[in-house]
C-alpha positions in Angstrom: -9.1 -13.2 8.9 -5.9 -14.5 8.5 -4.6 -15.2 11.7 -0.8 -15.2 10.0 0.9 -11.6 9.1 1.2 -11.7 5.2 3.1 -9.9 2.7 1.7 -7.5 0.2 3.8 -6.3 -2.9 2.5 -4.1 -6.3 3.3 -6.5 -9.0 3.2 -5.7 -12.9 4.2 -1.7 -12.5 6.9 -2.3 -15.3 5.3 -4.5 -17.8 4.5 -8.6 -18.2 8.5 -9.6 -17.4 9.7 -8.1 -15.0 13.1 -10.0 -13.8 12.5 -8.5 -10.6 8.6 -8.7 -10.4 8.2 -12.5 -11.4 10.3 -13.6 -8.6 8.8 -11.4 -5.8 5.7 -14.1 -6.6 7.4 -16.9 -5.3 8.1 -14.9 -1.9 5.0 -12.7 -1.1 2.0 -13.8 0.0 -0.6 -11.0 -1.8 -0.1 -9.7 -5.3 -1.1 -6.4 -5.8 -1.7 -6.2 -9.9 -1.5 -2.8 -11.3 -4.5 -1.7 -14.4 -3.8 0.7 -16.5 -4.4 3.7 -13.8 -1.0 4.5 -13.4 0.7 1.4 -14.9 0.6 -2.3 -16.3 -2.1 -3.0 -19.2 -4.4 -5.9 -20.0 -1.1 -8.2 -20.7 0.5 -7.8 -17.4 -2.6 -8.0 -15.6 -3.9 -11.6 -17.3 -0.2 -12.6 -16.7 0.8 -11.6 -13.5 -3.3 -12.9 -12.3 -2.5 -16.0 -13.8 0.8 -16.6 -12.0 -0.5 -15.6 -8.9 -2.8 -18.2 -8.8 -0.4 -20.5 -9.7 1.5 -19.5 -6.2 -1.4 -19.9 -4.7 -1.6 -16.5 -4.0 -4.8 -13.3 -2.4 -4.7 -11.1 -5.6 -5.8 -7.6 -4.9 -6.8 -5.2 -7.9 -4.1 -2.5 -7.5 -6.8 1.2 -9.1 -5.5 4.1 -8.9 -6.3 8.0 -10.1 -6.3 7.9 -13.8 -2.9 9.1 -13.5 0.0 7.1 -16.1 1.8 9.8 -16.5 2.2 10.9 -12.4 2.5 6.8 -11.4 -0.7 7.4 -9.9 1.5 9.6 -7.4 -0.4 12.7 -7.8 -4.2 14.0 -5.9 -6.5 14.3 -9.0 -9.7 16.6 -8.4 -11.9 14.9 -10.7 -15.8 14.0 -10.6 -16.1 11.0 -9.2 -17.7 9.8 -11.9 -14.7 10.4 -13.9 -13.2 8.4 -11.1 -15.2 5.2 -10.8 -15.6 5.0 -14.5 -12.0 4.4 -14.8 -12.3 2.4 -11.4 -15.0 0.6 -13.6 -12.5 0.2 -16.6 -9.2 -0.7 -14.0 -10.6 -4.0 -11.7 -12.9 -5.1 -15.3 -8.9 -6.1 -16.0 -9.0 -8.5 -13.0 -11.6 -10.6 -13.7 -13.5 -12.3 -10.6 -11.1 -10.5 -8.5 -12.8 -9.3 -5.2 -10.1 -7.4 -2.8 -8.3 -3.9 -4.0 -5.6 -1.8 -3.1 -6.1 1.4 -4.4 -2.4 3.6 -5.5 -0.1 6.0 -4.4 -2.6 9.4 -4.3 -5.7 7.7 -4.0 -4.4 5.7 -1.5 -3.7 8.1 0.6 -6.5 10.7 -0.1 -8.8 7.7 1.2 -6.8 7.6 4.7 -7.5 11.2 5.4 -10.2 12.1 3.3 -14.1 11.5 4.1 -16.5 11.7 1.8 -13.8 10.6 -1.0 -13.7 7.5 0.9 -17.2 6.9 1.2 -17.8 7.2 -2.9 -14.6 5.0 -2.9 -16.3 2.6 -0.3 -20.1 3.0 -1.8 -17.9 1.2 -5.1 -16.5 -1.6 -3.7 -19.8 -2.7 -2.3 -21.4 -2.1 -5.7 -19.2 -4.4 -7.1 -19.2 -7.0 -4.7 -15.8 -6.4 -3.7 -15.0 -8.7 -0.3 -12.3 -6.7 1.2 -9.7 -3.8 1.1 -5.9 -3.2 2.0 -5.8 0.1 3.8 -4.1 1.8 6.8 -5.5 1.3 10.0 -7.8 3.6 11.6 -8.5 5.5 7.9 -11.2 7.0 7.1 -11.5 4.2 4.2 -11.4 1.9 6.9 -14.3 3.3 8.5 -16.8 3.5 5.6 -15.7 -0.1 4.8 -16.2 -1.3 8.1 -20.0 0.0 8.1 -20.7 -1.4 4.6 -18.9 -5.0 5.6 -16.8 -4.9 3.5 -13.1 -7.1 5.3 -10.6 -4.6 6.2 -6.7 -6.1 6.4 -4.6 -3.3 8.5 -1.8 -2.5 7.0 1.8 -1.4 7.3 5.3 -0.4 5.2 7.9 -2.1 6.0 10.6 0.0 3.7 8.4 3.6 3.9 8.9 5.7 7.4 6.4 6.7 9.9 5.4 11.0 10.9 4.0 12.1 13.6 1.9 14.6 13.0 2.3 16.6 16.7 -1.0 18.2 16.5 -3.2 15.8 16.1 -1.5 12.5 16.6 -2.6 11.2 13.0 0.3 8.4 11.5 1.1 8.6 8.3 3.6 8.0 5.6 6.6 10.5 5.0 6.1 12.5 2.1 8.2 10.9 -0.9 9.4 14.3 -1.7 11.4 13.6 1.9 15.0 12.7 1.8 14.4 10.4 5.1 10.8 8.6 3.1 12.9 5.2 2.0 14.4 2.7 3.8 17.2 1.6 2.1 18.9 -1.1 4.3 16.9 -4.6 4.1 17.9 -5.3 8.2 16.6 -1.8 9.3 13.3 -2.5 7.0 12.9 -6.2 8.7 13.0 -4.8 12.4 10.3 -2.5 11.0 8.1 -4.9 9.8 8.9 -6.8 12.8 8.8 -4.5 15.6 5.1 -4.1 14.0 4.3 -7.8 13.5 5.7 -8.7 17.2 5.1 -5.2 19.7 2.3 -4.0 17.3 5.0 -0.3 17.4 6.8 1.1 14.9 9.2 4.4 15.2 8.2 8.0 13.5 9.5 11.2 13.5 7.8 13.9 15.2 8.9 17.5 13.6 9.4 20.7 15.8 7.7 23.4 14.6 10.9 25.0 14.6 13.1 22.9 12.5 14.3 24.1 9.2 15.4 21.9 5.9 19.1 20.4 5.8 20.5 18.3 2.9 19.5 15.1 5.2 16.0 16.2 6.4 14.5 18.7 8.6 16.2 19.8 11.7 15.2 19.2 15.4 13.3 15.8 14.0 12.9 13.5 17.2 11.4 9.9 17.0 8.4 7.9 18.7 7.7 4.6 19.4 3.7 4.7 18.7 1.1 1.4 19.0 0.8 -0.2 14.3 -1.3 -3.0 14.3 -1.4 -5.0 11.1 -2.6 -8.0 9.3 -0.5 -7.2 6.7 3.3 -5.7 5.2 3.8 -4.1 2.2 6.8 -3.9 0.1 6.7 -1.6 -3.0 8.2 -3.8 -6.2 10.4 -0.9 -6.8 12.1 -0.4 -3.9 16.0 -0.7 -4.1 15.5 -3.6 -1.5 12.2 -4.8 -2.6 13.9 -8.6 -3.1 16.0 -9.1 -0.8 13.7 -7.4 2.0 11.0 -10.2 0.8 13.1 -13.4 0.8 13.6 -11.7 4.7 10.5 -11.0 5.8 9.6 -14.4 4.0 12.3 -16.7 6.0 11.1 -14.2 10.0 7.3 -14.7 9.4 7.5 -19.1 8.3 10.3 -19.3 11.2 
């Protein structure tokens, strides 16, 4: 297991020549390469695999539900066989890659759905994958642990967290929520350093009696909760992706 917290970023979701993706490779440690399920294609996967290896980066296959029209952000109810056939085809675009990070809805569903997590963990083992990135304490982390697949516990720099007040479950705030993303570099850096240095994050706890308004939900409180991570994610389509990657690189290397 690596000793230093690493920065990971989703790459290749906007073609093979996107200037932000090309620059991001200079500032990250792990490149999650889109493989055609939600975005990307053979050309972008091949090019970014070559460039990432030139930079000495760890590469993961960024696999999703077969949902290009929805950018992989919709939960699909499809037979396991069809899902695994799609994952087979996606992984085939990155020959030799044995690390995986699931994308979007598949990532979220695998964190909470035990049966789906079990199916995915068994598939990872069959593919001889050695490493998976997922949220700490997730269903996928548990199932992969049983099968001896190394888990990199992941946290997010520019996404806000919510805490389920009934079950105490920590999750990402839905992208539909107006507070879902952090759009200021220093605020995102502060969240990341809190996770890295103190093992904690500020999460929103919404009261049952709160109501929606233009700024989110009224009566929303916050709570500091434990969160340990070995890798911090930056989404490449974030408005602050590149300056945030530079700042986090400075922080982690200082």
